[in-house]
C-alpha positions in Angstrom: 127.8 59.5 194.5 125.2 62.0 196.6 128.3 63.0 199.0 130.6 64.0 195.6 127.6 66.1 194.5 126.8 67.2 197.8 131.0 68.6 198.1 130.7 69.8 195.0 128.2 72.3 195.3 129.0 73.5 198.5 132.6 73.7 196.9 130.9 76.3 193.8 129.0 78.2 196.0 132.0 79.1 198.4 133.6 80.6 195.5 130.5 83.3 194.6 129.4 84.3 192.0 132.4 86.5 191.1 133.9 83.7 190.2 133.5 83.6 186.9 135.9 80.8 185.1 134.2 78.8 182.4 135.5 75.9 183.9 133.1 76.6 187.5 130.4 77.6 185.0 130.4 73.9 183.2 130.3 72.4 186.7 127.5 74.0 188.0 125.6 72.6 185.3 126.7 69.4 185.7 126.1 70.0 189.7 122.2 70.9 188.8 122.2 67.6 186.1 123.4 65.3 188.3 121.5 66.4 191.4 118.1 66.2 189.2 118.7 62.5 187.8 119.7 61.6 191.7 116.4 62.8 192.9 114.8 60.8 189.9 116.9 57.5 190.8 116.9 57.4 194.6 114.4 54.7 195.1 113.3 56.3 198.7 112.2 59.6 196.9 109.1 58.4 194.6 107.5 55.7 197.0 104.3 54.3 194.8 101.1 53.9 196.4 98.9 51.0 195.1 95.8 52.4 192.9 92.5 51.5 192.6 90.1 50.6 195.8 91.2 50.3 199.2 91.7 46.1 200.0 88.4 44.9 202.1 90.6 42.8 204.3 94.2 42.9 206.1 97.1 41.8 205.3 97.3 38.8 207.3 93.9 38.0 205.9 94.7 38.3 202.7 97.4 36.2 202.9 95.7 33.9 204.6 93.1 33.7 202.0 95.8 33.2 199.3 96.7 30.2 201.1 93.6 28.6 201.2 92.7 29.4 197.8 95.9 29.2 195.8 93.8 28.9 192.7 92.4 32.9 193.2 89.2 32.2 193.7 
């Protein structure tokens, strides 16, 4: 979908501002909407960082501790 929207955006921009047909305006609005949603839905564009303090153990140490204490003590 990203390639399709990018191709449509290029086609609209190549026609220039003097191209005043109504469907070009509607297509421009649709492309703006599509680009916004593509950006919002792309999981690689928004990476949620963990909240709170940084753990005192490394990842491997934490995994080993969970293995030794599965009940969480």
